[in-house]
N, C-alpha and C positions, 0 to 999 in steps of 0.2 A: 666359425667363419662369418664375417660380416657381409652385408650386401655389397659393400665396396669391393670386396675381393672377387666378386663375380660380375662387376659392372661392365668392363670392356676388356677384351683380350689385348688390344693395342690402343690404350687410351690417348696417347699423344697423337697418333694418326687420326683417331676419331675426332677429337676436338679441333685439330688443325684443319681437317676436312670441313667441319662445320664453319669455321672461321673463313675458309676459302669460299664456300658457297655464299655466305653472307656478303663477303667482299665483292663477289661477282654480281650479286643482285644490286648492291649499292652503286656499282659502277654504271648502272643504267639510269639512275635517278637524275643526274645533272641535266641530261637531255630532256627528261620529262618535266623538270622544273622550268626549263627554258620555254617549254610549250604551254605553261600555265596561262599566259594571257590569251592563248587561242583555245582555251578550255581543253588543254592537253591533247590537241589534235596533232598526231604524229604521222598519219598516213602519207606515204610518198617521200618522207624525209630520209636522207642517206644516214647510215650508221656512222658515228665517229669512232675513232680508235679506242676510246675508253669503253664504249659498248662492246666492241669486238673482243677486247681483252676480258671483259666481264663474261661474255658468252663462253670463252675458253675456261675461265676459272670455275664456272658452275659445274660442268661435268667432271673436271679435275677434282673438285672438292667432294663430289658425291662418290667418286671412285676411292678417294683417299679415306673418307669416313667409312665407306663400305668395307674397306680392308681392315679398318680398326674394329669393326663389328664381327669380322670373321673369326672362327676358332683358329687357334694356332695350327700350323701345318702338321705337327706331330699328332694333334688330336684328330685332324681330318683323315689321317692315314690309319686310324684305329679301325679295326673290324668290329662291327656291332655283333654282340654275342647275347645269347639267351641264358647263359649259365652264370650270370652275375648274381650276387646276393640280392634277393628282392628287398626293396625298401618297404617300410610300414605305411603304405598309402592308405590302408584300411583305418589306421588311427586318425590321420589327417582328414579322411573323408567323413569321419563320424563326429567331428567337433562342431559346435554351434558357430554361426557367423560371428566374427570378431572384428576389431578395428582394422586389422590388416586386410581382411577380405573386403570391407567397405571402401578402403582406400583404393584397392585394385579396381573394384566395380566403378567407382567414381572416375578414375583416370581412364579406364577403357571406354566408358560412356562418352567422356570428352573426346577421346581419340576417334570414336565412331561418329560422333556428331561432326567433327572437323572433316572426317572422311566423306560423309554424305554431303556435306556442304559444298565440296569441290565440284562434282558433276552437276549438282543442283544450281550452281551459279551460272551455268551455261545459258539457261533460259532467260536470265536477267541481263546478260552481257550481249546477247545476239542482236537486239534492236539497235543499240548504240553502235556496236561494231559494224553491223551492216550499213548503217548510215555513214559512218566515217570512211569505211573502205569503198563505199559505193558499189556494194555487191547485192545480188538478189536474195530473196528469202531462201530459195532452194540452194544457192551457193553457201549461204550462211548455215544451212542445215548440215553441211559437211562437218562443221565444228562438233555438233552433237554426235554424228556418226564416228568421227575420229576418236572422241572420248569413249564411246561405247565399245569400239574395237579395242581401245587401250584397256578398259576395265576387264574385257574378256581375256586378253593376253595376260594382264597383270594378275588376275585371280589364279590362273593356272601356274604361271611362273613363280609367283610369290609363295603359293602353296608348296611347290617343290623346294624352294629355298628354305621355307620354314621347317621342313623335315631334315634338311641338310645342315643348316647353320643355326637354327633356333627360332623360336617364336618372337622373342624380344628384339632380336637383331633385325628381323624383317619389318616389324612395326616401326622401328626407328629409321630404317632405310626409306620407308614410305614418307615419313615426316621430312627427311632430308630432301626428297624429290619434290615434296610440296613447296619447300623453301626455294628450291632452284627454279621451279616452273613459275614462280611469281614474276620472273622477267617477261612473261607473256604480256604483262601490263604495260610494257614499254616497247613492244614490237611495232615497227613502222609498216610491216607488210603482213597481209592475211595468211600467207603460207607458213610463216613462222608460228602463228597462233595455232594452226592445225597440228604442227609437230609438237608444240608444247602441250596442247590439249591431249594429244595421245599419251604423252609421258605422264601428265597429271592423272589421266584416266587409269593408266597402268598402276600408279601408286595407290590410287583410291580403290581400285578393284582388288589389289593385293592386300591392303590392310584389313578389309572387311572380314574375310574368312579367318585370318590369323587372330584377330581379337576374340572371335568366338572359340577358336581352338585353345588359346591361352586361358580364357575364362573356364572352359570345360575341364581343363587339366588342373585347376587350382581351387575351384569352389567345392565345398563339401557336397556329398551326394544328395543329401536331403533338400538342398537349395539350388542345385545345379540347373535343373530344368526351368523353373520359373524365372531365375535370373538371366538365363540365356535368352529366353523369349522376350523378357522385359528389356534387356539390353538392346535387342534389335528394334523394338517398338519405340523406346524413348530416344535412342540414338538417332534413328531415322527422322523422327518428328523434330528433334532439336536441330538436326542438320538443315532441314528445309526452313526452319524458323530462322536460323543464323543467316542463311543465304538471302531470304527475303528481307530480313532486318538490315543486313549490310547494304543491300541495294537501296533500301529506303533512306538510310542514313548518309551514304557516301556517294552514290551515283549522281544525284543532282548537282553536287558541288564539284566533284572530282572526276566525273565521267565514268564510263564502264570500266576503264583501266584500273580504277581503285579496287574493284572486286577481285581482279587477278593479283594485285599487289598484296592483298590480305593473306595470300598463301605463305608469305614470309613469316609474319608474326604467329599465325595459327600453327604452322609447321614447327616453328621454334618453341611454341608452348608445349607440344608433345615431347620434344627433345628435353626441355627444361624439367618435365615431369617424369623423366626416365628413371629416376631413383625410386619411384613408386611402382615401376613395372618390373617385376622379377622375371627371370627366365623360368620356364615351365619345369617343375621338379621332375616330371616324367621324362621330358626331353633330356635333362641333365643326367638322369639315371641311365637312359638309353645310350648316351654318349660316353658312359663310363665314369662320369664325374659324381660318384656316389656321395662324397663328402659335401659337395656343393648342393646336391639335391636334398640331402638330409638337413642342411642348414636352412634351406627354403621351407621345407616341410615343418621344421621346428618353429620357424617364424610364424607360419600361418596356422599352426595348431596350438599356439600359446604355450609352447614347451611340452606339449603332450607326447610328441615324438622323441624318443630317447636318442641321445647322441651316440650311444653304444648300440650296435645292432642287436636285435632279439634273435639269437641263433636258432632257437626252437621254431619260431614262426618262419624264419628264413628257410629252414629245412623242409617244413611242411609245405610251404608255398612252392618251393623248387620241385618237390616230388610230384605236385599236382599239375605242373606246367609241362608242356611239350617242349623239348629242346630243339626247336627248329630255328636256325638263325634268321632273324628278321631281314627282309630285303626291301629296300626302298626303291620305288619306281612306279610310274603310272600304269604299267601293264599289270601290276599286282592288284590294282583297283578294278580292272576291266576283265580279269580272268580269275578263275578259281573261286574260292568261297565268298569273296567280296563282290563278285560280278553281278549276281541277281539284284542285290540292294543298290549297287552303283548305277546299273542301267535303269532301274526304277526311278531313282532320284534324278538322274540325268534327263529322262523323258519328262518327268514332272517339271524340272527347272526350265527346259526349253519351251514347254507348253505355257508355263507361267510367263516367260518373256514374250511369247506371242500374244498373250492376253494383255499384259501390262503395257507393252510398247507398240502394240498393233491394234487389237480390238478396241481397247479403251480410248486410244487416241482418235479413232475414227467414230467412236460412239456418238459424240454430239452431232456430227454430220448425218449419221444414219438415223438418229432420232428425228431430225428435221425431215428426212425422207419418209418417216413413218407418219408425218402429219403434225408433229409438235413443232411450233415455231422456235426460232433460234433463241430468243430470250427465255422462253419457258424451258427449253432444253438445258440451257446453262443453269437456270434456277433448280431444275430437277437434279442435275448432277451435283450441285453444291449441297442441296438438301440431303441427297443420298450419302454423300461423303460424311456429312455431320452425323447422320444416323448410324453410319457404319463405324465411326470413330471409337465408341466404347467397346467395339468388338475385340480389341486387343486384350482387354481384361478377361473376356470370355475365353480367348485362346490360351492365355496364361493359366487360367483355372483348369481347363481341360487337360493341358499338357502336364501340369503338376499333380492334379488330383485324380485324373482318370487314367490316361495312357498316352505316352509320347507317340508311338507308331499309329495307334488308332485315331488320335487327334489329327495327325498329318493326313492319314487316309480319309478321314471325315471331311476335312476342308478341301482336299483334292476332289472328292466326290461332289461336294456342294458346288465347287466351281464348274464342274462338268454339267451339273443340273441347271445352274444359272445360265450357262451358255445355251443349253437345250431349251431353256425358257424363252430366250430371245429368238431362237429358231422357231419355236411354236408361235410366238407373237407375230412374226413375219409370215408364217405359213397360214395362220388363221385370220390374218388381216385385222387383229385387235389393235385399237388405237387409244385405249383408256389410259390416262396419265397416271392414275393411282396404281394400276397394274404394272406399268412400266417402272414406276418408282420402286415397287417391291422387288422387281427383277434386278434393277440397278443396285439397290442396297445389298441384295444377296450376293451379287457378283463382287462388289467392292469388299464386302466383309469376308467372303470366301478366299479371294486372292490375297488379301491381307493376312488371313490365317495361314495360307500356304507358305508365303515367304517368311512369316514370323516363326514357323516351325521347321522349315526345310533346312536352313543352314545350321541352326542349333542341333538338329537331329544328325546331320552329317558330321558335326564336330564331336558327337558322342559315340557314333556307331563304329568308327574305324579304330584300329589299334594305333598305339602311339607313334610308330614309325611310318604310318600312312595317314595319320589324322589331318595334318595340315594340307597334304596333297589332296586328300579326299574332299575336305571342305572347300578348297580352292577350285577343284574340278566342278563341283556342283554350283558354286557361285559363278564360275565362268560360263557354265551351261545356261544359267538364267540370262546372262548378258548376251550370249550367242543367240538365244531365243529372241532377244530384243533386236539384234541386228537382222535376224531373219524376218521379224515382224516389220521392220522398217523397209526392207527390200520388197516384201510381199505387198506392203502398202503402196509403194511406188508402182508396182506392177498392177495394182487395182483390185487385189483380192478382197479387201475390206469394203469395197463399194458394193459387193454382193453380201449383204448383211446375213442372210440365212445360211448361205454356203460357208462363210468364214466361221460362224458360230459352230456349225456342225463339225467342220474340219478340225477345229481346236479342241472341241469336246472329246473327240476320239482319242488323241494321245493322253489327255487328262484321265480318261476312263481307264486306258491301258496302264498308266502309271499307278492309279489307285489299286488295280487288280494285282500288279506285280508286287507292290509294297505290302498289300494285305496278305499276300501269299508267302513272301519271303522276308518281311521286315522283322526286326528283333526289338523287343521291348527294352527301353533304357530307363524308364522311370523307377527311381528308387534303387538302382543297381550301380555299383562302382564301375569305373571304366574297365578295370581288369576283369571283372565278372562278365561284362558285356563282351569283351574280347573272347573269353572262354566259351560263352554261349554261341558266339558266331563261329568259333572253331568247331563246335559240335554239330 
């Protein structure tokens, strides 16, 4: 069976939907071209009929293409069973990396870079947008809040969809929504930007955990850990680089609106590369599509997986497995055997969001309060960021060579210690710049290590029928921590440097204790073996 046989369940609907989305976006361009002599200033202009039709075409196209991605109704009605003939995942997990693996890694890195680029663009469009719409900085900040809420909702919803309809389908759905939200670059009113930014955030938040899930379920065991961590580090860095590069190249000539319009070609790029994005063989097997799953396994194993099932291995595996029908649902993550790890990861993710979107955002102002002038504070943070940058290599090495769970716990603990370090600085009234630099480097390195290992670990630890939902829940929790950090910042918590450092260190410490006590080692173990260990 070729990859074309498993491409789309309703290919006509999918490609017609893509064409409809593109037509809806293009319908907004004539008005934008007319505004070129005014440097693309559209604020306050009424929408013409062509734009109104385009706004209707975009959601229609997304729905149509989404239907094309969905499994056929008879497949959706199938009951998931645990008594199907096990597939030889152990063979595919033991092969060396080959050309097909590197194709997938490359495409998923591109997809993640595009994904990170979307919310990162907000910081570059806000000054020009605020000036054109005549809004205050605080009102413009609603754009970031809208996107952050969107990423939280998207991570959870997309995670659920990934377990229902497949990993590949949800990645392409995000790409379609990227294409549709490019009309944000032609909106004459700020309110429309808030809505589109929420939708863009939902698509971006949804794609991130799904890429890690698909990677975890396809890459051989020996290379899964370091590639997952490297995917996050390289994809995130490339995404911020793309956002800043696009702002430098296009914003001076075509205004801030060009940065939103880039959603169309970048989203279309992911759709164009869809032939290199296979469906997860483990998801296909769970859905009862053993033939298609075996075809994907054979493709990625270089033919090592036989087309004819190994009956003896199937019998041995079936006898060692518990015949409990797998149930899909968020409650399965929060109760029962998965609950201790889930709650530990959630507490860690929320605390990480508080640090990244709260404590660090207010750190420059608090350093000034400590007696370091504003210029020296900015230089200190820039120097600390550069010193912490090679830390991703350290994280990859620890995760791959030492232990996945102990690496995660280690960096959670280091984050708590770094926060307590700032608590001690404020408490003892120490104002030495070199000491503050050490604390800042430690904090930046440790929180980078936490997020670099948190989502990969979540993508490894859960069973196949909950893996996408679990990764999405943890990713959404980190964004919820960001929303909570923004709210607490407005309420003034981070003005109290010592208190805020202590309050965030407490849940970080609790998360480290919970995961050290109940976490499962994933390094060097197949996903099915991890699931068996968790069951025990």
